[in-house]
N, C-alpha and C positions, 0 to 999 in steps of 0.2 A: 504494500500499499504506499509506503514511503517513497518508493521508486516512482509511482504514478504521480503523487503529489509533487515531488521534485521535478518531474518532467512537466507537469502542468504549469508550475511557476516559471520554469525556464521558457517555455513557449509563451507565456503571458508577458514575460519581460522582453522577448524578442518582438512580439507584437506591439508592445508599447514603444519599443525603439522605432519600429517601422512607422507607427502612427505619429510619433514625435517629429521624425525626420521627414514625414510625407513622401516616402519613397514611391508609393503607389501612385500618388498624384503626379509626381515628377515623371515616373515612367510613362503614364498616360499622356502627359503633355509632350514628352519627347516623341512618342509614337505619332501623335497627332501632327506635330510639325514635321516630322519625317515624311509622312504621307503627303502633307500639304506642300512640301518643297520638292518632291520627286518630279511632278509635271513641270513646274517652272524651270527646274534644272535641266530636264530633258529638252524642253523648249529652247532654253538658252544655249545648250550645246548644239542643237540643230540650227539655230540662227547663226551661231558663230562658225561651225564647221560643216554645215549641211551641203555646201556647194563643192566641197572637196571630195574627190572620188573615194578616198580611203574612209570616208565617214558616211557612206550612203546608207549603211544599216543592213544591207542585204547580206553581207558577210557575216555580220554579228548575229543576225536573226537566225542563221543556221544552227546556232547552239540550241540545244533542247531546253535550256533554262528560260529562253526568251520567247518560246512558242506560244505561251498563254497571253503574252502582252504584245505580240507582234503587230496586231491590228492597231492598237493604241499608239504604239511608236510610229507606225506608218501615218496615222492620222495627224500626229503632232508634226511629223516631218513635212507632210503636204501643206499643212497650214502655215508653218514657219517659212516654207519657200514662197508662199503666196503673199507674205507680208511685204508691203512696199518699203522703200528705204526710209521714208519719213516715219512710218509706223514702227519700223525696226528699232529706231532709237528709243522710242517710247516703250516698246516691248522689252528691250534689253534692260532699261532702267527698272521697270516694274518686275521683270523676272529676277534681276539681281536682288532687289529688295525681298521679294518672296523666297528666293533661294537661300538668302542669308538668315532668315528667321530660325532655321534649325540651329545653326551655330550660335546665334544670339541666345536662344533658349537653353542650349547646352551650357553655356557659360553661366547664365543665371542659375541653372539647376545646380551646377557645381558649387556656386556660392552658397546655395541653401544647404546642400548636403554637408559641406565642410565648414559651415557657419562662418564664413568670411564676410566681414563688413567692409565693403569697398563702396565709396561714394559713386553712385551711378552716373556714368558719362555716356550718354546715349550714342553720341556721334563716334566716340572712340570705340565703343562696343560694336557698332555697325561696321566701322572700318576694319576691326579685327575679324569680324565675321566675313567681310569681303575678301580679306587676304586668305582666310581658310577656304573660301569658295574657289578662289583662283588656284589654290593648291589642288583642290579637287578636280577642277578642269584640267590642270596640268597632268594629273594622274590619268584622266580619261584619255588625254592626247597620247600619253606614253603607252597606255594599254591598247588603244586602237592601232597605233603604229606597230606595236609588237605583234598584233594579229595578222 
């Protein structure tokens, strides 16, 4: 009986820690922003690299991992190529903002988890997220060229 009681209090303390740190809320937030930044990031990659022959997507779509989302990527690619040059600047700016939301939220979540009190500097956070986004774009370029 003592073993069950000890196990119960152990689980209760772990649940209290999770509740106190709001890990489940943070995880849900990060999943939400991950899903909300996938399409803008894909659109941005298509806008930036869509006209290059190496980035047409047909070679990448041959992998079985991408079979289920091939139609979505094709739709995004067609819409991105239809965008006019004036609209492209607006689309790049809005997709940059939408794509950086994930990195922005990751930083805020890290501050909550590790209890770091940093005065919020919105512009600096966005610029840091933009730098991380360009690292991700560079990673996509390197991976696409290696394929």
